[in-house]
C-alpha positions in Angstrom: 27.7 -9.5 -22.5 23.9 -10.3 -22.3 21.5 -7.7 -22.5 19.6 -6.6 -19.3 16.9 -4.7 -21.1 13.5 -5.6 -19.5 15.1 -7.2 -16.3 13.8 -5.8 -12.9 15.2 -6.3 -9.3 13.9 -9.5 -7.8 12.3 -8.1 -4.8 9.7 -9.3 -2.3 7.2 -7.3 -4.3 8.2 -8.8 -7.5 7.7 -12.3 -6.1 4.3 -11.1 -4.4 3.0 -10.5 -8.0 4.3 -13.7 -9.1 2.8 -15.7 -6.3 -0.6 -13.8 -6.6 -1.5 -16.2 -9.5 -1.1 -19.2 -7.4 -3.1 -19.2 -4.1 -3.1 -22.4 -2.2 -6.7 -23.5 -1.0 -6.8 -23.8 2.7 -6.1 -26.9 4.6 -9.0 -29.1 5.8 -10.4 -28.0 9.1 -9.8 -31.6 10.3 -6.1 -30.7 10.5 -6.6 -28.3 13.4 -9.3 -30.5 15.0 -7.4 -33.9 15.0 -4.2 -31.9 16.3 -6.4 -30.6 19.3 -7.7 -34.1 19.8 -4.1 -35.7 20.0 -3.0 -32.8 22.3 -5.8 -33.8 24.8 -5.1 -37.4 24.7 -1.3 -37.1 25.3 -1.5 -35.8 28.9 -3.7 -38.9 29.7 -1.1 -41.4 28.4 1.5 -39.4 30.3 -0.4 -39.3 33.5 -0.4 -42.9 34.4 3.3 -43.4 33.0 5.7 -40.6 33.5 7.6 -39.8 30.1 11.2 -40.8 29.5 13.7 -38.1 28.6 13.2 -39.0 24.9 9.4 -38.6 25.2 9.7 -35.4 27.1 12.0 -34.0 24.4 9.7 -35.0 21.7 6.7 -33.6 23.4 8.5 -30.2 23.8 9.5 -30.1 20.1 5.9 -30.8 19.1 4.9 -27.8 21.2 7.3 -25.5 19.5 7.0 -23.5 16.4 8.1 -25.3 13.3 11.4 -24.1 11.3 10.9 -20.8 9.3 12.3 -22.0 6.0 10.1 -23.9 3.6 12.7 -26.6 2.6 13.8 -27.2 6.2 10.1 -28.1 7.0 10.3 -30.4 3.9 13.1 -32.3 5.5 11.4 -32.1 9.0 8.4 -33.9 7.7 10.4 -36.4 5.8 12.4 -37.1 9.1 9.0 -37.8 11.1 7.6 -40.0 8.5 10.7 -42.3 8.5 10.6 -42.2 12.5 7.0 -43.4 12.4 7.7 -46.1 9.9 10.5 -47.2 12.2 8.2 -47.4 15.3 5.6 -49.3 13.1 7.8 -52.1 12.1 6.0 -55.1 13.2 9.0 -56.4 15.5 8.6 -53.2 17.6 4.8 -53.6 18.0 3.4 -54.2 21.5 3.3 -57.9 22.4 -0.4 -57.9 22.5 -0.5 -57.0 18.9 2.1 -59.1 17.6 0.1 -62.1 18.9 -3.5 -60.6 19.2 -5.9 -62.6 21.5 -9.0 -60.2 21.5 -11.0 -58.9 18.4 -9.9 -55.3 19.5 -6.3 -56.2 19.4 -6.8 -57.8 15.8 -8.5 -54.7 14.6 -5.8 -52.3 16.1 -3.1 -54.6 14.5 -4.9 -54.1 11.2 -5.1 -50.5 11.8 -1.3 -50.3 12.4 -0.7 -52.0 9.0 -2.9 -49.4 7.4 -1.2 -46.5 9.0 2.3 -47.7 8.2 1.2 -48.0 4.6 -0.1 -44.6 4.5 2.8 -43.2 6.0 5.1 -45.0 3.7 3.2 -43.9 0.6 3.4 -40.2 1.9 7.3 -40.6 2.5 7.7 -41.9 -1.1 5.7 -39.0 -2.5 7.9 -36.4 -0.4 11.1 -38.1 -1.6 9.9 -38.2 -5.3 8.9 -34.4 -5.0 12.2 -33.3 -3.7 14.1 -35.4 -6.3 11.9 -34.4 -9.2 12.3 -30.7 -8.2 16.2 -31.1 -8.2 16.1 -32.7 -11.6 13.7 -30.3 -13.1 15.9 -27.3 -12.0 19.1 -28.9 -13.3 17.5 -29.8 -16.5 16.3 -26.2 -17.0 19.9 -25.1 -16.3 21.5 -27.5 -18.7 19.0 -26.9 -21.4 20.0 -23.1 -21.5 23.7 -23.6 -21.0 25.9 -23.4 -24.3 26.4 -27.0 -25.0 30.1 -27.0 -24.6 32.7 -27.5 -21.8 30.7 -25.2 -19.5 27.7 -27.5 -19.4 30.0 -30.5 -18.8 31.9 -28.7 -16.1 28.7 -27.7 -14.2 27.2 -31.3 -14.6 30.4 -33.2 -13.6 30.8 -30.8 -10.6 27.3 -31.5 -9.5 27.4 -35.3 -9.8 30.7 -35.3 -8.0 29.4 -33.2 -5.2 26.2 -35.3 -5.0 27.9 -38.6 -5.0 30.0 -37.3 -2.1 27.1 -36.3 0.0 25.4 -39.6 -0.7 28.5 -41.3 0.5 28.5 -39.3 3.6 24.9 -40.2 4.5 25.5 -43.9 3.8 28.6 -44.1 5.9 26.7 -42.4 8.7 23.9 -45.0 8.4 26.2 -48.0 8.1 28.0 -46.9 11.3 24.8 -46.9 13.4 23.7 -43.3 13.1 20.1 -42.5 14.1 17.5 -41.2 11.9 17.6 -38.0 13.7 21.5 -37.7 12.9 21.0 -38.8 9.5 18.5 -35.9 8.7 20.7 -33.5 10.6 23.4 -34.3 8.0 20.9 -34.2 5.0 19.6 -30.7 6.1 23.3 -29.5 6.6 24.0 -30.7 3.0 20.9 -28.8 1.8 22.2 -25.7 3.6 25.5 -26.2 1.8 23.8 -26.3 -1.5 21.9 -22.9 -0.6 25.2 -21.5 0.4 26.7 -22.3 -2.9 23.8 -20.7 -4.7 24.3 -17.6 -2.6 28.0 -17.5 -3.6 26.9 -16.8 -7.1 25.9 -13.4 -5.9 29.2 -12.9 -4.2 31.1 -14.2 -7.1 33.8 -16.0 -5.5 36.1 -19.1 -6.6 35.1 -21.2 -9.5 31.5 -19.6 -9.4 33.2 -16.2 -10.1 34.5 -17.5 -13.4 31.2 -19.3 -14.4 29.1 -16.3 -13.4 31.3 -13.8 -15.4 31.8 -16.0 -18.3 28.7 -17.8 -19.0 26.6 -14.8 -19.7 27.7 -11.8 -17.7 24.9 -12.3 -15.3 23.0 -8.9 -14.6 23.3 -7.3 -11.3 19.6 -7.7 -10.3 20.0 -11.6 -10.5 23.3 -11.6 -8.4 21.4 -9.3 -5.9 18.8 -11.9 -5.6 20.8 -15.0 -5.2 23.2 -13.0 -2.6 20.1 -12.6 -0.4 18.4 -15.9 -1.1 19.1 -17.3 2.7 18.4 -14.0 4.3 15.4 -14.1 6.8 14.1 -10.9 5.7 15.1 -11.2 2.0 12.8 -11.6 -1.0 12.2 -15.4 -0.1 10.2 -14.1 2.9 7.3 -13.7 0.5 7.2 -17.3 -0.3 7.5 -18.2 3.4 4.5 -15.8 4.1 2.2 -17.3 1.2 3.1 -21.0 1.6 4.6 -21.3 5.0 1.4 -21.4 7.4 -0.1 -24.5 5.8 3.1 -26.2 5.7 3.9 -25.2 9.4 0.5 -26.7 10.3 1.3 -30.0 8.6 4.8 -30.1 10.2 3.2 -29.8 13.6 0.6 -32.4 13.0 3.2 -35.0 11.9 5.2 -34.3 15.0 2.2 -34.9 17.2 1.4 -38.0 15.2 4.8 -39.3 16.0 4.5 -38.5 19.6 1.0 -40.4 19.6 2.5 -43.4 18.0 5.5 -43.6 20.4 3.5 -43.2 23.5 0.8 -45.7 22.2 3.4 -48.4 21.5 4.9 -48.1 24.7 1.8 -48.0 26.9 -0.3 -50.4 25.0 0.7 -53.5 26.9 -0.2 -51.6 30.2 -3.8 -51.1 29.0 -3.4 -47.4 28.9 -4.4 -47.1 25.1 -8.1 -47.5 24.0 -9.6 -48.3 20.8 -11.0 -44.8 20.3 -7.3 -43.6 20.7 -6.4 -45.7 17.7 -9.3 -44.3 15.7 -8.0 -40.7 16.2 -4.7 -41.9 15.2 -6.0 -43.5 11.9 -8.0 -40.4 11.2 -4.9 -38.1 11.8 -2.7 -40.1 9.6 -5.3 -40.2 6.7 -6.1 -36.4 6.8 -2.2 -35.6 7.1 -1.4 -37.7 4.2 -4.0 -36.4 1.9 -3.4 -32.8 2.8 0.4 -33.2 2.6 0.1 -34.9 -0.8 -2.3 -32.1 -2.0 0.2 -29.4 -0.8 3.3 -30.8 -2.5 1.4 -31.6 -5.5 0.2 -27.9 -5.6 3.8 -26.8 -5.3 5.0 -29.1 -8.0 2.4 -28.3 -10.8 1.5 -24.7 -9.9 4.3 -22.5 -8.8 6.9 -23.6 -6.4 9.3 -26.0 -7.7 12.5 -24.3 -6.2 13.2 -20.7 -6.2 16.3 -21.6 -8.3 13.7 -22.0 -11.2 12.7 -18.5 -11.0 16.4 -17.5 -11.3 17.2 -19.5 -14.2 13.9 -18.9 -16.1 14.9 -15.2 -15.9 18.5 -16.1 -17.0 16.9 -17.7 -20.3 16.3 -14.1 -21.3 20.0 -13.3 -20.9 21.1 -16.3 -23.1 18.7 -15.5 -25.9 19.8 -11.9 -26.0 23.4 -13.0 -25.9 26.0 -12.2 -28.7 27.7 -15.6 -29.7 31.1 -14.2 -29.6 33.0 -16.6 -27.5 34.9 -18.3 -30.5 37.6 -16.6 -32.6 39.3 -18.2 -35.4 42.9 -18.6 -35.4 45.3 -19.5 -38.3 48.3 -21.8 -37.2 50.7 -21.8 -40.0 52.8 -25.0 -40.9 55.8 -25.4 -38.6 54.4 -23.1 -36.0 52.2 -23.3 -32.9 49.7 -21.2 -31.0 50.0 -20.9 -27.4 47.9 -19.4 -24.3 49.5 -18.8 -21.1 47.7 -18.3 -17.8 48.5 -18.2 -14.1 46.3 -20.0 -11.7 46.1 -18.6 -8.2 43.7 -20.8 -6.4 44.0 -24.5 -5.5 41.7 -27.1 -7.1 41.1 -24.7 -9.9 40.0 -25.8 -13.5 41.7 -25.2 -16.7 39.0 -25.9 -19.6 39.3 -25.8 -23.3 37.0 -26.2 -26.4 38.2 -26.0 -29.9 37.4 -27.3 -33.4 39.0 -26.9 -36.9 37.6 -25.4 -39.9 37.3 -28.3 -42.1 37.5 -28.1 -45.8 37.9 -30.8 -48.4 40.7 -32.3 -46.6 40.6 -33.7 -43.1 42.8 -31.7 -40.8 44.2 -32.4 -37.5 46.3 -30.5 -35.1 48.6 -31.3 -32.1 47.3 -30.1 -28.6 48.9 -30.3 -25.1 48.7 -28.6 -21.7 52.0 -27.8 -19.9 52.8 -26.8 -16.4 55.7 -24.3 -16.0 57.4 -24.3 -12.5 59.1 -21.2 -11.0 62.5 -22.2 -12.6 60.9 -22.3 -16.0 60.9 -26.1 -16.3 57.9 -27.6 -18.1 56.0 -30.6 -17.3 53.2 -32.1 -19.5 50.2 -32.4 -17.5 48.0 -33.3 -20.7 50.1 -35.4 -23.1 50.6 -34.4 -26.7 47.9 -35.8 -29.1 46.6 -35.1 -32.7 42.9 -34.3 -32.9 40.3 -32.5 -35.2 38.6 -31.1 -32.2 38.6 -31.3 -28.4 35.2 -30.1 -26.8 34.0 -30.1 -23.3 37.1 -30.9 -21.7 39.1 -29.7 -18.6 41.5 -30.6 -16.0 41.9 -29.8 -12.3 45.2 -28.1 -11.5 47.1 -26.5 -8.5 48.4 -23.0 -8.3 51.1 -22.0 -10.9 51.6 -21.2 -14.5 50.4 -23.1 -17.3 50.4 -23.1 -21.1 48.0 -24.6 -23.6 49.5 -25.3 -26.9 48.1 -25.9 -30.5 51.0 -27.4 -32.7 50.9 -27.4 -36.6 54.3 -29.0 -36.9 53.1 -32.1 -38.8 51.2 -30.4 -41.7 51.8 -27.9 -44.4 48.3 -26.7 -44.2 47.2 -23.7 -42.4 44.9 -24.6 -39.5 41.9 -22.5 -38.4 40.6 -23.1 -35.0 38.0 -21.6 -32.7 38.9 -21.8 -29.0 38.9 -20.7 -25.5 39.4 -21.9 -22.0 38.8 -20.7 -18.3 40.5 -21.1 -15.1 38.8 -20.7 -11.7 39.6 -17.0 -11.3 38.3 -14.6 -13.8 40.7 -15.7 -16.7 38.6 -16.2 -20.1 41.1 -17.5 -22.6 40.1 -16.3 -25.9 42.4 -16.7 -28.7 
């Protein structure tokens, strides 16, 4: 069991003291100025040409408060950037810009190319931020996990889960899903990740075993992750500190999207003037610079992901932990060592990790996993094999009774092996 000495509850007050060291410099005044200018231009564009239902809906969205959660705003910004890039594909330009006949039209076409490039650069920076954030948290987790089947299990679970998520997005896109539908799915997947993290605090299913077995996670950390999605939980401090500038940037990119949409659809009617495009260029330039500055600050100063705070604190637990997981077992010639367990949850895992104590002679031992049905009949689910060790392995099982067998029938030597395994409940197999 890990020592909890020195750990304190991760409350909003605790996070406030942590974030005090990382104040974010205010956004440029140009953000509010350009947002005001765009708001004043939009009614002029709509006055001469009434909005479609899509345009009305988007104008209304730009007038609403942004989402409260920080990561939801990140996805919202990414969605708007991709929508703007879609609008600025050359094949969707107004006809007058695709084949400019005046110097003004040529200048505006050049401006559209510049705007497209800046938006694309910002989108790539945001994608990289989210990807690096996820990778860095995972690397921290894997660094401090014991390098045995537990690390392998967590890594393989994550890789399988992420592959399934990506396949779902790819299937939606290939079937003709819109950008809005794509990002609704991406956000739901992020909500699912957060829910899984919160389940650590509730200690259910596979996570119950991992939480109990990995380190004996202190209650103060379980309390924190249990509240990680709560609107009034400790994470409210993060939203209080860094939410306002992000909310302003979310509103700004929504206004830019509205401006681009209306400009493209009303350009050929002569409603869009050169100074309108100048305002649009300035807005995209300011947004790009300020948003990149914001996510760079988060990456290198303090934010990363709140999961990082959790696992940095868990480092303390790992360092204080007594390494008593493995116990030596002597298996005499002609005998075997068995571990029986019952699995009560479907799609559970049986995992094992063992190695023999090697001396002057090379030793091996037989190993197998059996399923025992209610009538007592045994079925091999992992065929018998001889090995010197078997580390970082597991198999998925259904409900029922299972037996792990180490067999020394082929050798006259005693075998000493250190071993353990887990199933998805709170069974820790130590022998």
